[in-house]
C-alpha positions as CSV (number, residue, x, y, z in Angstrom):
1,M,51.1,-23.4,-33.7
2,P,47.3,-22.1,-33.9
3,V,44.8,-23.0,-31.5
4,P,41.4,-23.9,-33.1
5,K,38.3,-21.8,-32.8
6,K,36.2,-24.8,-31.9
7,Y,38.3,-25.4,-28.6
8,F,37.4,-22.0,-27.6
9,R,34.0,-22.0,-29.0
10,K,33.4,-24.7,-26.3
11,F,33.8,-22.6,-23.3
12,L,31.7,-19.4,-24.8
13,P,27.8,-19.1,-24.0
14,S,25.6,-18.9,-26.9
15,H,24.5,-15.8,-28.1
16,E,20.7,-16.6,-27.0
17,A,22.0,-18.2,-23.4
18,F,23.6,-14.7,-22.9
19,K,20.6,-13.0,-24.2
20,Q,18.8,-14.7,-21.4
21,S,21.4,-14.0,-18.6
22,R,19.8,-12.0,-15.7
23,W,22.9,-9.7,-15.7
24,A,23.4,-9.0,-19.3
25,R,20.0,-7.2,-19.5
26,W,21.5,-4.4,-17.7
27,F,23.6,-3.9,-20.7
28,G,20.4,-3.5,-23.3
29,G,21.4,-4.0,-26.6
30,W,25.2,-3.0,-26.6
31,L,26.2,-6.7,-25.7
32,H,24.1,-8.1,-28.2
33,H,25.4,-7.2,-31.4
34,P,26.1,-10.0,-33.7
35,N,29.7,-9.0,-34.3
36,L,30.9,-9.3,-31.0
37,W,30.3,-12.9,-31.0
38,H,32.8,-13.6,-33.9
39,L,36.0,-15.3,-33.1
40,N,39.0,-13.7,-35.1
41,R,42.1,-12.5,-34.7
42,H,41.0,-8.7,-34.2
43,S,38.2,-9.1,-32.2
44,V,40.5,-11.3,-29.5
45,S,43.5,-9.0,-29.4
46,G,41.2,-6.1,-29.3
47,G,39.4,-8.0,-26.2
48,V,42.6,-8.6,-24.5
49,A,43.6,-5.3,-25.0
50,I,40.7,-3.8,-23.3
51,G,40.9,-6.3,-20.8
52,L,44.5,-5.6,-19.7
53,F,44.1,-1.9,-19.9
54,T,40.8,-1.6,-17.6
55,G,42.5,-4.2,-15.2
56,L,45.7,-2.4,-14.9
57,I,44.4,1.0,-14.1
58,P,44.5,1.8,-10.4
59,T,41.5,2.8,-9.1
60,A,40.6,4.9,-5.7
61,A,39.4,1.6,-3.9
62,N,42.5,0.0,-4.4
63,D,44.3,3.0,-3.1
64,R,42.6,2.6,-0.4
65,R,42.6,-1.2,0.4
66,S,46.5,-0.9,-0.1
67,F,46.8,1.9,2.1
68,A,44.6,-0.1,4.8
69,G,46.5,-3.1,4.1
70,S,49.9,-1.7,4.7
71,A,48.8,0.4,7.8
72,V,47.0,-2.8,9.3
73,T,50.7,-5.2,8.8
74,R,52.8,-2.1,9.6
């Protein structure tokens, strides 16, 4: 059962609103490319894949926090 694009568009900011946000200016023109704002199955699946990949990479900060947490609870 496909989910309509209109349902997700309610939750996404518009391109203009995103351009005016304070934290988006840090990225410059990288996030202002119009193709990034199209919802199709390729762009959504690519975004989910990148998010899962970056979310599951263990970082040095996570290692330190887990070591500190295990040392405290031990």
